DRENSEDO-856394 format. One line per field, with one value per atom (N, C-alpha, C, O): atom name; x, y, z; residue in three letters. Coordinates in nm, 4 decimals. Atoms other than C-alpha are relative to their C-alpha. Layout:
N
atomo	CA, ...
u	X, ...
v	Y, ...
w	Z, ...
residuo	ALA, ...
***
This chain:
99
atomo	N, CA, C, O, N, CA, C, O, N, CA, C, O, N, CA, C, O, N, CA, C, O, N, CA, C, O, N, CA, C, O, N, CA, C, O, N, CA, C, O, N, CA, C, O, N, CA, C, O, N, CA, C, O, N, CA, C, O, N, CA, C, O, N, CA, C, O, N, CA, C, O, N, CA, C, O, N, CA, C, O, N, CA, C, O, N, CA, C, O, N, CA, C, O, N, CA, C, O, N, CA, C, O, N, CA, C, O, N, CA, C, O, N, CA, C, O, N, CA, C, O, N, CA, C, O, N, CA, C, O, N, CA, C, O, N, CA, C, O, N, CA, C, O, N, CA, C, O, N, CA, C, O, N, CA, C, O, N, CA, C, O, N, CA, C, O, N, CA, C, O, N, CA, C, O, N, CA, C, O, N, CA, C, O, N, CA, C, O, N, CA, C, O, N, CA, C, O, N, CA, C, O, N, CA, C, O, N, CA, C, O, N, CA, C, O, N, CA, C, O, N, CA, C, O, N, CA, C, O, N, CA, C, O, N, CA, C, O, N, CA, C, O, N, CA, C, O, N, CA, C, O, N, CA, C, O, N, CA, C, O, N, CA, C, O, N, CA, C, O, N, CA, C, O, N, CA, C, O, N, CA, C, O, N, CA, C, O, N, CA, C, O, N, CA, C, O, N, CA, C, O, N, CA, C, O, N, CA, C, O, N, CA, C, O, N, CA, C, O, N, CA, C, O, N, CA, C, O, N, CA, C, O, N, CA, C, O, N, CA, C, O, N, CA, C, O, N, CA, C, O, N, CA, C, O, N, CA, C, O, N, CA, C, O, N, CA, C, O, N, CA, C, O, N, CA, C, O, N, CA, C, O, N, CA, C, O, N, CA, C, O, N, CA, C, O, N, CA, C, O, N, CA, C, O, N, CA, C, O, N, CA, C, O, N, CA, C, O, N, CA, C, O, N, CA, C, O, N, CA, C, O, N, CA, C, O, N, CA, C, O, N, CA, C, O
u	-0.0850, -0.2012, 0.0799, 0.0116, -0.0731, 0.0722, 0.0433, 0.1026, -0.0377, 0.1078, 0.1169, 0.1569, -0.1113, 0.3976, -0.0202, 0.0655, 0.0332, 0.2378, -0.1627, -0.2382, 0.1207, -0.0824, -0.1102, -0.0708, 0.0685, -0.3960, -0.0584, -0.1098, 0.0636, -0.5061, 0.1442, 0.1397, -0.1027, -0.1613, 0.0067, 0.0132, -0.0305, -0.1258, 0.1339, 0.2306, -0.1449, 0.1621, 0.0477, 0.1615, -0.0568, 0.1840, 0.0355, 0.1158, -0.0287, 0.1840, 0.1518, 0.2410, -0.1291, 0.4685, 0.1083, 0.2011, -0.0832, 0.6560, 0.0616, 0.1798, -0.0354, 0.6539, 0.0494, 0.0914, -0.0390, 0.7396, 0.1613, 0.2265, -0.1601, 1.1093, 0.0492, 0.0745, -0.0621, 1.2277, 0.0774, 0.0223, -0.0857, 1.5372, -0.0387, 0.0010, 0.0230, 1.3950, -0.1332, -0.1809, 0.1388, 1.0638, 0.0231, -0.0684, -0.0043, 1.2196, 0.1090, 0.1611, -0.1021, 1.4422, -0.0753, -0.1972, 0.0695, 1.3960, -0.0245, -0.0751, 0.0189, 1.3937, -0.1030, -0.1018, 0.1087, 1.1000, -0.1383, -0.1524, 0.1422, 0.7300, -0.0256, 0.0424, 0.0519, 0.5480, -0.1267, -0.2082, 0.1320, 0.2728, -0.0381, 0.0528, 0.0530, 0.0705, 0.0260, -0.0127, 0.0055, 0.1588, -0.1362, -0.2291, 0.1392, -0.1192, -0.0390, -0.1568, 0.0493, -0.1204, -0.0425, -0.1020, 0.0388, -0.1744, 0.1036, 0.0775, -0.1101, 0.1824, 0.0512, 0.0244, -0.0635, 0.3704, 0.1505, 0.2236, -0.0936, 0.6329, 0.0812, 0.0190, -0.0546, 0.9047, 0.0269, 0.0902, -0.0392, 0.9377, 0.0606, 0.0166, -0.0903, 1.2117, -0.0936, -0.1842, 0.0776, 1.0811, 0.0483, -0.0250, -0.0330, 1.2648, -0.1036, -0.1372, 0.1055, 1.0160, -0.1428, -0.2291, 0.1415, 0.7123, -0.0257, -0.1343, 0.0077, 0.7766, 0.0620, 0.1230, -0.0812, 0.9321, -0.0660, -0.0032, 0.0461, 0.6947, -0.0156, -0.0134, -0.0203, 0.6852, 0.1531, 0.1729, -0.1255, 1.0705, 0.0341, 0.1004, -0.0450, 1.0927, -0.0914, -0.0287, 0.1027, 0.8036, 0.0932, 0.1347, -0.0822, 1.0153, 0.1224, 0.1418, -0.1299, 1.3360, -0.0177, 0.0576, 0.0171, 1.2012, -0.0677, -0.0361, 0.0379, 1.0203, 0.1099, 0.1210, -0.1244, 1.3467, 0.0790, 0.1287, -0.0734, 1.5137, -0.0374, 0.0433, 0.0532, 1.2868, -0.0061, -0.0049, -0.0208, 1.2921, 0.1226, 0.1375, -0.1426, 1.6637, 0.0306, 0.1167, -0.0150, 1.6472, -0.0394, 0.0369, 0.0611, 1.4270, 0.0601, 0.0198, -0.0590, 1.6387, 0.0843, 0.1628, -0.0947, 1.8100, 0.1111, 0.2244, -0.1066, 2.0047, 0.0652, 0.0118, -0.0842, 2.3072, -0.0246, -0.0497, 0.0157, 2.2799, -0.1350, -0.1461, 0.1226, 1.9129, 0.0072, -0.0451, -0.0167, 2.0003, 0.0669, 0.0298, -0.0787, 2.2615, -0.0646, -0.0310, 0.0646, 2.0393, -0.0893, -0.0963, 0.1000, 1.7748, 0.0678, 0.0159, -0.0526, 2.0131, 0.0576, 0.0699, -0.0458, 2.1493, -0.1164, -0.1032, 0.1237, 1.8010, -0.0589, -0.1542, 0.0416, 1.7338, 0.0837, 0.0470, -0.0768, 2.0236, -0.0260, 0.0185, 0.0586, 1.8635, -0.0902, -0.0838, 0.0965, 1.5619, 0.0670, 0.0306, -0.0370, 1.7811, 0.0819, 0.0843, -0.0685, 2.0066, -0.0924, -0.0656, 0.1003, 1.6929, -0.0397, -0.0491, 0.0410, 1.5807, 0.1221, 0.0918, -0.1061, 1.9332, 0.0269, 0.0452, -0.0496, 2.0086, -0.1146, -0.0949, 0.0953, 1.6621, 0.0238, 0.0124, -0.0524, 1.7663, 0.1110, 0.1052, -0.1169, 2.0852, -0.0525, -0.0207, 0.0395, 1.9203, -0.0914, -0.0954, 0.0820, 1.6716, 0.1087, 0.0831, -0.0959, 1.9936, 0.0747, 0.1168, -0.0839, 2.1637, -0.0790, -0.1810, 0.0662, 2.0773, 0.0440, -0.0001, -0.0608, 2.2634, -0.0579, -0.0797, 0.0676, 2.1092, 0.1293, 0.2386, -0.1102, 2.3241, -0.0224, -0.1304, -0.0171, 2.4330, 0.0535, 0.1551, -0.0488, 2.4449, 0.0576, 0.1003
v	0.0922, -0.9271, 0.0903, 0.1568, -0.0750, -0.7574, -0.1206, -0.2252, 0.0816, -0.9153, 0.0335, 0.1496, -0.0370, -0.9477, 0.0856, 0.1518, -0.0561, -0.8244, 0.0461, -0.0082, -0.0543, -0.6172, -0.1264, -0.2307, 0.1127, -0.8384, -0.0112, -0.1147, -0.0037, -0.7188, -0.0039, 0.0272, 0.0129, -0.7671, -0.1380, -0.2420, 0.1062, -1.0138, -0.0461, 0.0167, 0.0424, -1.2305, 0.0979, 0.1446, -0.0638, -1.0398, 0.1570, 0.2185, -0.1335, -0.6857, -0.0217, 0.0630, 0.0212, -0.8342, 0.0023, 0.0812, 0.0531, -0.9742, 0.1262, 0.1414, -0.1170, -0.6565, 0.1301, 0.2288, -0.0955, -0.4269, 0.0223, -0.0528, 0.0066, -0.3206, 0.0637, 0.1831, -0.0541, -0.2831, -0.1155, -0.2244, 0.1117, -0.4884, -0.0472, -0.1549, 0.0377, -0.4810, -0.0809, -0.1107, 0.0813, -0.6782, -0.1343, -0.1755, 0.1120, -1.0081, -0.0054, -0.1081, -0.0181, -0.8887, -0.0704, -0.0624, 0.0675, -1.1074, 0.0959, 0.0526, -0.1153, -0.7557, 0.1002, 0.2105, -0.1095, -0.5738, -0.0595, -0.1814, 0.0385, -0.6004, 0.1004, 0.2003, -0.0790, -0.4610, 0.0576, -0.0085, -0.0851, -0.2158, 0.1048, 0.1575, -0.1149, 0.0392, 0.1391, 0.1642, -0.1473, 0.4090, 0.0505, -0.0160, -0.0768, 0.6731, 0.0210, 0.0506, 0.0209, 0.6620, -0.1347, -0.1462, 0.1076, 0.3279, -0.1029, -0.2098, 0.0787, 0.2176, -0.0883, -0.0783, 0.0997, -0.0533, 0.0691, 0.1451, -0.0535, 0.0267, -0.1206, -0.2075, 0.1033, -0.1877, 0.0652, 0.1701, -0.0405, -0.1182, -0.0771, -0.1860, 0.1019, -0.2317, -0.0179, 0.0586, 0.0577, -0.4306, 0.1080, 0.1194, -0.0904, -0.1596, 0.1186, 0.1769, -0.1362, 0.1132, -0.0590, 0.0068, 0.0514, -0.1330, -0.0261, 0.0073, 0.0454, -0.2634, 0.0834, 0.0278, -0.0988, 0.0437, -0.0085, -0.0332, -0.0146, 0.0710, -0.1467, -0.1543, 0.1408, -0.3198, -0.0092, -0.0546, 0.0145, -0.3062, 0.0760, 0.0335, -0.0885, -0.0107, -0.0635, -0.0516, 0.0588, -0.1766, -0.1116, -0.1143, 0.1081, -0.4978, 0.0394, 0.0035, -0.0550, -0.3301, 0.0511, 0.0117, -0.0446, -0.1485, -0.1072, -0.1082, 0.1301, -0.4636, -0.0752, -0.1160, 0.0948, -0.6585, 0.0886, 0.0310, -0.0695, -0.3767, -0.0003, -0.0194, 0.0182, -0.3717, -0.1147, -0.1170, 0.1236, -0.7506, -0.0256, -0.0848, 0.0162, -0.7214, 0.0582, 0.0037, -0.0892, -0.4699, -0.0898, -0.1069, 0.0727, -0.7049, -0.1373, -0.2124, 0.1544, -1.0358, 0.0077, 0.1019, 0.0318, -1.1421, -0.0850, -0.0648, 0.0876, -1.4099, 0.0648, 0.1320, -0.0856, -1.2845, -0.0621, 0.0083, 0.0549, -1.5341, 0.0388, 0.0576, -0.0354, -1.4456, 0.1672, 0.2187, -0.1506, -1.0665, 0.0192, 0.1029, -0.0172, -1.1133, -0.0416, 0.0119, 0.0514, -1.3055, 0.0923, 0.1212, -0.1084, -1.0466, 0.1203, 0.1767, -0.1124, -0.7788, -0.0182, 0.0739, 0.0525, -0.9669, -0.0105, 0.0305, -0.0054, -1.0206, 0.1218, 0.1227, -0.1475, -0.6487, 0.0803, 0.1856, -0.0742, -0.5714, 0.0003, 0.0873, -0.0087, -0.6659, 0.0979, 0.1713, -0.1004, -0.4485, 0.1471, 0.2250, -0.1241, -0.1613, 0.0238, 0.1385, -0.0161, -0.2184, 0.0348, 0.1185, -0.0646, -0.1853, 0.1253, 0.1920, -0.1468, 0.1416, 0.0769, 0.1756, -0.0678, 0.2735, 0.0297, 0.1407, -0.0210, 0.1968, 0.0628, 0.1226, -0.0658, 0.3216, 0.1569, 0.2376, -0.1523, 0.6652, 0.0364, 0.1407, -0.0156, 0.6416, 0.0245, 0.1213, -0.0176, 0.5952, 0.1361, 0.1967, -0.1290, 0.8886, 0.1146, 0.2176, -0.1176, 1.1024, 0.0163, 0.1242, 0.0053, 0.9973, -0.0636, -0.1299, 0.0530, 0.9077, -0.1446, -0.2059, 0.1473, 0.5665, -0.0876, -0.0583, 0.1108, 0.2543, -0.0790, -0.0907, 0.0831, 0.0443, -0.1319, -0.1873, 0.1370, -0.2877, -0.0849, -0.0568, 0.0883, -0.5788, -0.1204, -0.1994
w	0.0444, 1.6970, -0.1095, -0.1873, 0.1262, 1.4536, -0.1112, -0.0847, 0.1147, 1.1016, -0.0682, -0.0755, 0.0823, 0.8966, -0.1491, -0.2076, 0.1286, 0.5887, 0.0194, 0.1002, 0.0117, 0.5091, -0.0269, -0.0791, 0.0258, 0.4948, -0.1373, -0.1798, 0.1479, 0.1332, -0.0932, -0.2122, 0.1030, -0.0126, -0.0762, -0.0105, 0.0601, -0.3101, -0.0154, 0.0277, 0.0342, -0.4315, -0.1192, -0.1151, 0.1046, -0.7553, 0.0383, -0.0319, -0.0373, -0.5634, 0.0897, 0.0921, -0.0801, -0.3372, -0.0826, -0.0650, 0.0930, -0.6122, -0.0943, -0.1253, 0.0976, -0.8356, 0.0984, 0.0380, -0.0775, -0.5275, 0.0196, 0.0921, 0.0059, -0.5724, 0.1447, 0.1604, -0.1328, -0.2137, 0.0499, 0.0661, -0.0286, -0.1059, 0.1600, 0.2046, -0.1313, 0.2631, 0.0155, 0.1250, 0.0017, 0.1471, 0.0707, 0.1420, -0.0345, 0.2389, 0.1471, 0.1905, -0.1145, 0.5451, 0.1188, 0.1343, -0.1000, 0.8591, 0.1249, 0.2284, -0.0913, 1.0584, -0.0379, 0.0168, 0.0462, 0.8919, 0.0018, -0.0071, 0.0478, 0.8557, -0.1104, -0.1341, 0.1264, 0.5570, 0.0422, 0.1066, -0.0402, 0.6105, -0.0948, -0.1591, 0.0965, 0.4022, 0.0718, 0.1859, -0.0608, 0.4566, -0.0263, -0.0722, 0.0128, 0.4548, -0.1349, -0.1554, 0.1265, 0.0874, -0.0505, -0.1577, 0.0416, 0.0644, -0.0682, -0.1235, 0.0852, -0.0666, 0.1101, 0.2299, -0.0770, 0.0654, 0.0601, -0.0035, -0.0738, 0.3188, 0.0925, 0.1537, -0.0988, 0.5094, 0.1167, 0.1048, -0.1295, 0.8706, 0.0974, 0.1340, -0.0638, 1.0853, 0.1208, 0.1538, -0.1362, 1.4075, 0.1076, 0.2059, -0.0985, 1.6082, 0.0173, 0.1204, 0.0142, 1.4839, 0.0299, 0.0880, 0.0034, 1.4640, 0.1551, 0.2025, -0.1448, 1.8440, 0.0712, 0.1625, -0.0959, 2.0083, 0.1360, 0.2390, -0.1444, 2.2832, 0.0787, 0.2015, -0.0762, 2.3591, 0.0448, 0.1574, -0.0369, 2.3666, 0.1189, 0.2135, -0.1091, 2.5809, 0.1471, 0.2524, -0.0987, 2.8335, 0.0460, 0.1619, -0.0373, 2.8171, 0.0942, 0.2104, -0.0570, 2.8972, 0.1528, 0.2418, -0.1393, 3.2107, 0.0830, 0.2020, -0.0900, 3.3479, 0.0380, 0.1535, -0.0285, 3.3184, 0.1018, 0.1986, -0.0894, 3.4973, 0.1383, 0.2293, -0.1268, 3.7800, 0.0615, 0.1846, -0.0473, 3.7982, 0.0753, 0.1822, -0.0260, 3.8024, 0.1346, 0.2036, -0.1349, 4.1141, 0.0938, 0.1890, -0.1106, 4.3130, 0.0092, 0.0980, 0.0091, 4.2294, 0.1227, 0.1329, -0.1166, 4.5552, -0.0496, -0.0060, 0.0523, 4.3642, -0.0967, -0.1849, 0.0858, 4.2010, -0.1646, -0.2624, 0.1541, 3.8828, -0.0536, -0.1747, 0.0674, 3.8459, -0.0322, -0.1310, 0.0461, 3.8552, -0.1143, -0.1966, 0.0995, 3.6235, -0.1473, -0.2530, 0.1278, 3.3604, -0.0316, -0.1510, 0.0198, 3.3886, -0.0712, -0.1676, 0.0544, 3.3161, -0.1360, -0.2167, 0.1391, 3.0211, -0.0908, -0.2061, 0.0779, 2.8900, -0.0207, -0.0986, 0.0186, 2.9013, -0.1149, -0.1669, 0.0714, 2.6840, -0.1498, -0.2247, 0.1580, 2.3367, -0.0143, -0.1129, -0.0022, 2.4371, -0.0356, -0.1236, 0.0169, 2.4844, -0.1107, -0.1555, 0.1416, 2.1739, -0.0991, -0.1854, 0.1158, 1.9665, 0.0069, -0.0961, -0.0290, 2.1326, -0.0386, -0.1054, 0.0213, 2.0925, -0.1496, -0.1994, 0.1530, 1.7241, -0.0611, -0.1670, 0.0743, 1.6458, 0.0290, -0.0632, -0.0241, 1.8089, -0.0950, -0.1601, 0.0988, 1.6068, -0.1500, -0.2191, 0.1392, 1.2852, -0.0374, -0.1445, 0.0201, 1.3591, -0.0090, -0.0714, 0.0147, 1.3962, -0.1341, -0.1761, 0.1203, 1.0806, -0.1053, -0.0864, 0.1286, 0.7269, -0.0287, -0.1260, 0.0721, 0.7065, 0.0871, 0.2046, -0.0561, 0.7967, 0.0800, 0.0247, -0.0667, 1.0689, -0.0304, -0.0101, 0.0384, 0.9437, 0.1218, 0.1855, -0.1208, 1.2115, -0.0401, 0.0441
residuo	MET, MET, MET, MET, GLN, GLN, GLN, GLN, ASN, ASN, ASN, ASN, PHE, PHE, PHE, PHE, TYR, TYR, TYR, TYR, PRO, PRO, PRO, PRO, GLU, GLU, GLU, GLU, ASP, ASP, ASP, ASP, ILE, ILE, ILE, ILE, GLY, GLY, GLY, GLY, GLU, GLU, GLU, GLU, GLU, GLU, GLU, GLU, GLU, GLU, GLU, GLU, PHE, PHE, PHE, PHE, GLU, GLU, GLU, GLU, SER, SER, SER, SER, TRP, TRP, TRP, TRP, ASP, ASP, ASP, ASP, ASN, ASN, ASN, ASN, PRO, PRO, PRO, PRO, ASP, ASP, ASP, ASP, LYS, LYS, LYS, LYS, THR, THR, THR, THR, SER, SER, SER, SER, LEU, LEU, LEU, LEU, TYR, TYR, TYR, TYR, THR, THR, THR, THR, ILE, ILE, ILE, ILE, ILE, ILE, ILE, ILE, LYS, LYS, LYS, LYS, ARG, ARG, ARG, ARG, ASN, ASN, ASN, ASN, ALA, ALA, ALA, ALA, LYS, LYS, LYS, LYS, GLY, GLY, GLY, GLY, GLU, GLU, GLU, GLU, LEU, LEU, LEU, LEU, THR, THR, THR, THR, ALA, ALA, ALA, ALA, VAL, VAL, VAL, VAL, PRO, PRO, PRO, PRO, TYR, TYR, TYR, TYR, SER, SER, SER, SER, ASP, ASP, ASP, ASP, ALA, ALA, ALA, ALA, PHE, PHE, PHE, PHE, LYS, LYS, LYS, LYS, GLU, GLU, GLU, GLU, GLN, GLN, GLN, GLN, HIS, HIS, HIS, HIS, SER, SER, SER, SER, LYS, LYS, LYS, LYS, ALA, ALA, ALA, ALA, ALA, ALA, ALA, ALA, ASP, ASP, ASP, ASP, LEU, LEU, LEU, LEU, LEU, LEU, LEU, LEU, ARG, ARG, ARG, ARG, LYS, LYS, LYS, LYS, ALA, ALA, ALA, ALA, ALA, ALA, ALA, ALA, GLU, GLU, GLU, GLU, LEU, LEU, LEU, LEU, ALA, ALA, ALA, ALA, GLU, GLU, GLU, GLU, ASP, ASP, ASP, ASP, ALA, ALA, ALA, ALA, GLY, GLY, GLY, GLY, LEU, LEU, LEU, LEU, LYS, LYS, LYS, LYS, LYS, LYS, LYS, LYS, TYR, TYR, TYR, TYR, LEU, LEU, LEU, LEU, GLU, GLU, GLU, GLU, MET, MET, MET, MET, ARG, ARG, ARG, ARG, ARG, ARG, ARG, ARG, MET, MET, MET, MET, PRO, PRO, PRO, PRO, CYS, CYS, CYS, CYS, LEU, LEU, LEU, LEU, ALA, ALA, ALA, ALA, THR, THR, THR, THR, ILE, ILE, ILE, ILE, ILE, ILE, ILE, ILE, SER, SER, SER, SER, GLN, GLN, GLN, GLN, ALA, ALA, ALA, ALA, ILE, ILE, ILE, ILE, ARG, ARG, ARG, ARG, MET, MET, MET, MET, ASP, ASP, ASP, ASP, GLY, GLY, GLY, GLY, ASP, ASP, ASP, ASP, GLU, GLU, GLU, GLU, GLU, GLU, GLU, GLU, ILE, ILE, ILE, ILE, GLU, GLU, GLU, GLU, TYR, TYR, TYR, TYR
***
């Protein structure tokens, strides 16, 4: 199971950490290889899960015989794809994308 914060983080360390993304609803806090705190966007942390979900929803939509169900599954796939695409765009440029 994924945690939002490292198990060993204390309130004092969190409060003194100067990072504007530390309270973002779209990041989790991890430690890097040096043991320093870092804010990781969900799109990075859960990239594999988003890709798998998008693929499974695509396959389900292909199998759906009911037009309404097919449309629903395709629409549910869109947020997974948007997450993957926005990550690719961020990797291409230096600027963070605002939603």
